[in-house]
C-alpha positions as CSV (number, residue, x, y, z in Angstrom):
1,M,-76.0,76.9,-82.2
2,K,-74.2,74.9,-85.0
3,K,-75.1,77.6,-87.0
4,I,-73.3,80.4,-85.2
5,A,-70.4,78.5,-85.1
6,Y,-69.9,77.9,-88.6
7,L,-70.6,81.5,-89.2
8,A,-67.9,82.7,-86.7
9,L,-65.5,79.8,-88.3
10,A,-66.5,81.7,-91.9
11,L,-65.6,84.9,-90.7
12,L,-62.4,84.1,-89.1
13,V,-61.4,82.3,-92.5
14,F,-62.5,85.5,-94.2
15,I,-60.4,87.4,-91.8
16,S,-57.4,85.5,-92.2
17,S,-57.7,85.1,-96.0
18,S,-58.1,88.8,-96.3
19,T,-54.9,89.5,-94.0
20,E,-53.2,86.8,-96.2
21,S,-54.0,88.7,-99.5
22,I,-53.2,91.9,-98.0
23,A,-49.7,90.6,-97.1
24,A,-49.1,89.3,-100.4
25,E,-50.2,92.0,-102.4
26,Y,-48.4,94.6,-100.9
27,K,-45.4,92.6,-99.9
28,G,-46.3,93.4,-96.2
29,K,-45.1,91.8,-92.8
30,K,-47.6,90.1,-90.6
31,Q,-47.7,91.4,-87.2
32,T,-49.7,91.0,-83.9
33,F,-51.0,94.6,-82.9
34,V,-52.8,95.3,-79.4
35,V,-55.2,98.0,-80.8
36,S,-56.9,100.9,-78.6
37,A,-58.6,104.2,-79.9
38,Y,-58.9,107.8,-78.9
39,Y,-60.4,110.9,-80.2
40,S,-60.7,114.8,-80.3
41,P,-62.7,116.5,-77.6
42,L,-65.1,119.4,-78.3
43,P,-66.4,121.8,-76.0
44,G,-70.0,121.2,-74.7
45,Q,-70.2,117.7,-75.2
46,E,-72.9,115.4,-73.5
47,N,-70.5,112.9,-72.7
48,Y,-66.7,113.2,-71.1
49,L,-64.5,110.4,-70.4
50,R,-62.9,113.0,-67.5
51,R,-66.4,114.9,-67.1
52,T,-65.0,117.8,-68.5
53,Y,-63.9,119.6,-71.7
54,D,-60.9,121.0,-70.0
55,A,-60.0,117.7,-68.1
56,E,-60.1,115.9,-71.3
57,I,-57.7,117.7,-73.4
58,R,-55.3,118.0,-70.5
59,L,-55.6,114.0,-70.7
60,N,-55.5,113.6,-74.3
61,G,-54.4,116.9,-76.0
62,S,-56.9,118.6,-78.0
63,G,-56.4,116.0,-80.7
64,V,-56.0,118.6,-83.7
65,N,-53.0,117.9,-84.8
66,G,-50.7,114.6,-84.9
67,A,-47.1,114.6,-83.4
68,D,-45.9,114.7,-87.2
69,G,-47.8,118.3,-87.6
70,S,-50.6,117.0,-90.3
71,G,-54.3,117.4,-89.0
72,V,-56.4,114.6,-87.4
73,F,-58.0,112.5,-90.0
74,M,-60.0,109.3,-90.6
75,G,-57.2,106.7,-91.0
76,M,-54.4,108.4,-88.2
77,I,-52.7,106.0,-86.1
78,A,-50.2,106.3,-83.2
79,A,-47.4,104.0,-83.5
80,P,-44.0,103.3,-81.5
81,R,-41.3,105.4,-82.7
82,N,-39.7,102.5,-84.5
83,Y,-42.6,103.0,-87.1
84,S,-41.5,105.9,-89.2
85,F,-44.1,108.6,-89.9
86,G,-46.3,107.5,-93.4
87,T,-46.0,103.6,-92.4
88,K,-49.4,102.0,-93.6
89,I,-51.2,99.4,-91.8
90,Y,-53.4,97.2,-92.3
91,I,-56.2,96.6,-89.5
92,P,-58.9,93.7,-90.3
93,G,-62.6,94.9,-90.0
94,L,-61.4,98.4,-90.2
95,G,-58.9,98.8,-93.1
96,I,-55.6,100.6,-93.9
97,G,-54.3,103.4,-91.6
98,S,-51.2,105.5,-91.7
99,V,-49.0,106.5,-89.0
100,H,-48.8,110.0,-88.1
101,D,-48.9,110.1,-84.5
102,R,-47.1,108.8,-81.0
103,G,-48.2,108.5,-77.5
104,G,-46.6,107.7,-73.9
105,A,-48.3,104.3,-74.0
106,I,-47.6,103.2,-77.4
107,I,-44.8,101.1,-77.4
108,N,-43.4,98.0,-78.2
109,K,-43.7,94.7,-76.1
110,K,-42.8,91.0,-76.2
111,G,-45.2,89.3,-78.4
112,Y,-47.0,92.6,-80.1
113,D,-46.9,96.1,-80.7
114,R,-49.2,99.1,-79.2
115,I,-50.9,101.1,-81.6
116,D,-54.0,103.6,-81.3
117,I,-56.6,104.4,-83.7
118,W,-57.9,108.1,-84.1
119,M,-61.8,107.5,-84.0
120,G,-63.2,111.1,-84.8
121,Y,-64.6,114.2,-83.1
122,G,-66.7,115.1,-80.0
123,D,-69.2,112.6,-79.0
124,N,-69.4,110.1,-82.0
125,G,-65.7,109.9,-81.3
126,L,-65.7,109.3,-77.6
127,K,-68.6,106.5,-78.4
128,R,-66.5,104.8,-81.3
129,A,-63.4,104.7,-79.1
130,M,-65.2,103.3,-76.0
131,Q,-67.1,100.5,-78.5
132,W,-63.7,99.8,-79.5
133,G,-61.9,99.5,-76.4
134,M,-58.6,97.5,-76.7
135,R,-58.4,94.8,-79.0
136,T,-55.5,92.3,-79.8
137,I,-55.4,91.5,-83.5
138,D,-53.0,90.3,-86.7
139,G,-52.4,92.9,-88.8
140,V,-49.9,94.0,-91.9
141,I,-47.2,96.3,-92.0
142,L,-47.4,97.3,-95.7
143,D,-44.2,98.0,-97.7
144,N,-45.8,99.4,-100.6
145,D,-46.6,103.2,-100.8
146,S,-49.0,102.6,-103.6
147,A,-51.4,101.4,-101.1
148,E,-54.4,104.0,-100.4
149,I,-55.8,104.9,-96.6
150,N,-59.0,103.5,-96.7
151,L,-60.0,103.0,-93.0
152,S,-63.5,103.2,-91.9
153,Y,-65.6,103.3,-88.8
154,S,-68.7,101.6,-90.0
155,N,-68.2,98.3,-88.3
156,V,-67.2,99.9,-85.2
157,G,-70.6,101.3,-83.9
158,L,-71.1,103.6,-80.9
159,A,-70.9,102.5,-77.4
160,T,-74.2,103.4,-74.8
161,L,-72.4,105.6,-72.2
162,G,-73.2,105.2,-68.8
163,S,-73.8,108.3,-66.2
164,R,-70.2,108.2,-64.9
165,Y,-69.3,110.0,-68.3
166,K,-71.9,112.6,-68.3
167,A,-70.6,115.9,-68.2
168,I,-71.2,118.1,-64.8
169,N,-72.4,121.5,-65.1
170,Q,-70.0,122.7,-62.2
171,P,-66.3,121.3,-63.1
172,V,-64.2,120.5,-60.5
173,E,-61.1,122.2,-62.2
174,K,-58.0,124.1,-61.3
175,D,-58.7,127.7,-60.8
176,Q,-62.7,127.2,-61.1
177,Q,-65.1,128.5,-58.0
178,N,-68.2,127.2,-57.5
179,S,-70.1,124.9,-55.0
180,E,-69.3,121.6,-56.3
181,I,-65.4,122.6,-55.4
182,K,-66.3,123.3,-51.9
183,K,-68.1,120.2,-51.3
184,V,-64.9,118.3,-52.3
185,Q,-63.2,120.5,-50.1
186,L,-65.6,119.8,-47.4
187,M,-65.0,115.8,-48.1
188,L,-61.0,116.5,-48.2
189,K,-61.0,118.6,-44.7
190,E,-63.0,116.0,-42.9
191,I,-60.5,113.1,-43.8
192,N,-57.6,115.6,-42.7
193,Y,-56.0,116.3,-46.3
194,L,-57.0,119.8,-46.7
195,D,-56.2,122.0,-43.8
196,A,-57.4,125.5,-45.8
197,E,-60.8,126.9,-45.6
198,A,-63.5,125.2,-47.9
199,T,-63.9,128.7,-50.1
200,G,-65.0,126.7,-53.3
201,Y,-61.9,128.0,-54.9
202,F,-59.8,125.7,-56.8
203,G,-56.3,126.5,-56.0
204,D,-52.6,124.9,-55.3
205,E,-53.8,123.7,-51.9
206,T,-56.8,122.1,-52.9
207,E,-55.0,120.4,-56.1
208,Q,-52.1,119.2,-53.8
209,A,-54.5,117.7,-51.4
210,I,-56.5,115.9,-54.4
211,I,-52.8,114.5,-55.6
212,N,-52.1,113.4,-51.9
213,F,-55.3,111.8,-52.0
214,Q,-55.1,109.9,-55.2
215,V,-51.3,109.0,-54.1
216,D,-52.2,107.5,-50.9
217,H,-55.5,105.7,-52.4
218,G,-53.4,104.4,-55.5
219,I,-55.3,106.1,-58.2
220,I,-52.3,107.4,-59.3
221,A,-48.6,106.0,-59.0
222,S,-46.9,109.6,-58.0
223,E,-47.6,113.1,-58.2
224,K,-45.9,112.8,-61.2
225,S,-48.6,111.3,-63.0
226,Q,-50.2,112.8,-66.1
227,V,-53.6,112.9,-64.3
228,A,-52.5,114.0,-61.0
229,G,-54.8,116.6,-59.6
230,I,-57.5,115.9,-62.0
231,F,-60.5,115.1,-60.1
232,G,-62.2,112.4,-62.1
233,P,-64.7,109.8,-61.7
234,K,-62.5,107.3,-60.1
235,T,-61.1,110.2,-57.6
236,R,-64.8,111.3,-56.9
237,S,-65.9,107.9,-56.0
238,T,-63.0,107.0,-54.2
239,L,-63.4,110.0,-51.8
240,E,-67.0,109.7,-51.5
241,N,-66.5,106.1,-50.6
242,Y,-63.6,106.8,-48.1
243,T,-65.1,110.1,-46.6
244,K,-68.5,107.9,-45.6
245,K,-66.8,105.2,-43.9
246,N,-64.5,107.7,-42.0
247,I,-67.3,110.3,-41.6
248,N,-67.9,109.6,-38.2
249,K,-64.4,109.4,-36.9
250,K,-63.0,112.3,-34.9
251,P,-60.9,114.2,-36.9
252,L,-57.3,115.2,-35.8
253,P,-57.5,118.7,-33.9
254,K,-56.4,121.9,-36.4
255,T,-53.5,123.3,-35.0
256,P,-54.5,126.6,-33.1
257,K,-53.5,129.6,-35.0
258,N,-50.8,130.7,-32.0
259,S,-49.4,127.2,-32.6
260,F,-46.2,126.6,-30.2
261,I,-44.5,125.6,-33.3
262,K,-45.1,127.5,-36.5
263,E,-45.9,125.3,-39.6
264,G,-43.7,125.2,-42.7
265,L,-40.5,123.9,-41.7
266,E,-38.2,122.2,-43.8
267,I,-34.3,121.5,-44.3
268,G,-32.3,124.8,-44.2
269,T,-34.9,126.7,-41.8
270,K,-33.2,127.9,-38.7
271,D,-35.2,129.6,-36.1
272,K,-36.6,129.4,-32.7
273,N,-39.5,127.2,-34.3
274,V,-37.0,124.7,-35.5
275,K,-35.3,124.5,-31.9
276,R,-38.9,124.1,-30.5
277,L,-39.7,121.0,-32.6
278,Q,-36.5,119.5,-31.8
279,I,-37.1,119.9,-28.0
280,V,-40.3,118.3,-28.5
281,L,-39.1,115.3,-30.8
282,S,-36.3,114.6,-28.4
283,E,-39.1,114.5,-25.7
284,L,-40.9,112.2,-27.6
285,G,-37.9,109.9,-28.7
286,Y,-37.7,111.0,-32.1
287,Y,-34.8,113.4,-32.2
288,Q,-31.2,112.8,-30.9
289,G,-29.2,115.6,-32.1
290,D,-28.2,119.3,-31.2
291,L,-31.2,121.7,-30.2
292,G,-29.5,124.5,-32.1
293,G,-32.5,125.5,-34.1
294,K,-31.2,124.2,-37.3
295,Y,-33.3,122.0,-39.6
296,D,-30.7,119.4,-40.8
297,K,-31.0,116.2,-42.0
298,T,-30.9,114.8,-38.4
299,T,-34.0,116.8,-37.8
300,E,-35.6,115.8,-41.2
301,Q,-35.0,111.9,-40.6
302,A,-36.7,112.2,-36.9
303,V,-40.0,114.4,-38.3
304,L,-39.8,111.6,-41.2
305,D,-39.8,108.6,-38.4
306,F,-42.8,110.7,-36.7
307,Q,-44.6,111.1,-39.8
308,L,-44.4,107.3,-40.5
309,Q,-44.9,105.7,-37.0
310,N,-48.0,108.3,-36.9
311,K,-49.7,107.4,-40.2
312,V,-49.0,111.4,-41.5
313,I,-47.4,109.6,-45.0
314,N,-47.2,106.4,-46.2
315,S,-43.6,106.0,-47.6
316,K,-40.5,108.0,-47.1
317,D,-41.5,108.9,-50.7
318,S,-44.6,110.2,-49.9
319,N,-45.1,114.2,-50.9
320,G,-44.0,116.1,-47.7
321,A,-41.7,113.5,-46.3
322,G,-39.5,115.1,-43.6
323,R,-41.0,118.2,-43.7
324,Y,-43.2,120.1,-41.0
325,G,-46.2,121.1,-42.7
326,P,-49.8,121.3,-41.7
327,K,-50.9,117.8,-41.4
328,T,-47.5,116.7,-39.2
329,S,-48.5,119.7,-37.1
330,S,-52.0,118.6,-36.5
331,T,-50.9,115.3,-36.0
332,L,-48.1,116.2,-33.4
333,N,-50.6,118.2,-31.4
334,H,-53.1,115.4,-31.4
335,V,-50.4,113.0,-30.0
336,L,-49.4,115.6,-27.3
337,N,-53.2,116.0,-26.6
338,Q,-53.2,112.3,-25.9
339,K,-50.0,112.5,-23.6
340,K,-52.2,115.0,-21.8
341,Q,-55.2,112.9,-21.2
342,K,-53.0,110.4,-19.9
343,I,-50.6,112.1,-18.0
344,K,-51.7,113.8,-14.5
345,N,-50.9,117.6,-14.0
346,F,-49.6,117.3,-17.9
347,E,-49.0,121.1,-17.7
348,K,-46.5,120.8,-15.2
349,E,-45.0,117.6,-17.2
350,A,-45.1,119.5,-20.4
351,K,-42.6,122.2,-19.2
352,I,-39.8,122.1,-22.1
353,I,-36.2,123.0,-20.7
354,S,-34.2,124.5,-23.0
355,F,-30.5,124.8,-22.3
356,E,-28.5,127.9,-23.7
357,N,-25.1,128.2,-22.3
358,K,-24.6,132.1,-21.9
359,K,-20.9,131.8,-22.0
360,S,-20.5,129.7,-24.9
361,K,-24.0,129.8,-26.4
362,K,-23.5,126.3,-27.9
363,P,-26.7,124.0,-27.5
364,K,-26.0,121.0,-25.4
365,Q,-27.5,117.6,-26.6
366,A,-31.0,116.5,-25.9
367,T,-29.8,113.7,-23.7
368,E,-28.8,116.4,-20.6
369,V,-32.7,117.9,-20.7
370,N,-32.8,116.1,-17.3
371,K,-29.5,117.5,-16.1
372,P,-30.5,121.2,-15.2
373,K,-27.9,123.7,-14.2
374,K,-29.0,126.9,-12.3
375,P,-28.9,129.5,-13.3
376,E,-28.2,128.3,-17.1
377,V,-31.6,126.8,-17.5
378,K,-34.7,128.7,-19.3
379,I,-38.1,127.6,-18.8
380,M,-40.5,127.6,-21.7
381,T,-43.9,126.2,-21.5
382,F,-45.8,124.3,-24.0
383,N,-49.3,124.6,-23.9
384,A,-50.6,121.3,-25.8
385,S,-53.7,122.5,-25.8
């Protein structure tokens, strides 16, 4: 045990003295770095971080060139913007590299600077990057152009990657069609994130359903995330686990094709469907505005209140907030069906009275719904089934 401790101490002294000597030789400045690693994916790899080649390049880029246009090479470093291209950095255990790239997460932090080291192409590049991980080191920013780039991967080694990194034969990717995508769509339908048919084609509706699921379950911060809509290992495992837990719960009823209120209503829409929606929401206590059939800010707020109370969305910033789309329509239908079960003779109770003053044609307030005046009353029967 003492022998191991002595060896560790000797190694630390060696690295420290090496850093000191490099700083002195090249008139460099010592700096604490948090160092991560990246690589350039190739088609046909055995392993991928995101399971597929296309998903990998969408996340990291193809990795052919650095931000300054130079081709990738052993020794390329991505550094914050205050590091000019060509700046050389000594990294203990690796050697001297040069800054030729940038990155969204590569920024300055209090007490350290973030840098990223290119680790090669394909499977070996990925394995080196995973083996390196993220390390905090004390390096040197060199102030001497004569320093030669001599960075080596020989001390890094290759990680052994588990099954979660294995490439899949049938990718779950945009504009693809296969049985794997259909399985994902069926799971999304089970938990009411997808209203479209499970055709096995990954189109816009499937992508949006995945994004909504990712946001709701904390996989991404927002739909503007760089990996939004990418069906990677974390999204897959979360979806599979969530579906298993909720598979036996009765799903919300589908909105009938001859739905009383047409879906796809939003700010600016003006038609009879908006008017019907306003009347229904007023009956449920969410809406207090004019029954004029115009989807205005008051209508939007009523829809938003309904969505939040019935857990259609998580917050006012969620995708689809305030819009009467398929999920909101399905939930409204569910709420009305529950009302039907509780109220005897619901069909009679569910008659919606729409006031249309034939003389002025000015819609009256929803508060007047219980004050019918003959013959200016038009009865519209709402079938909640």
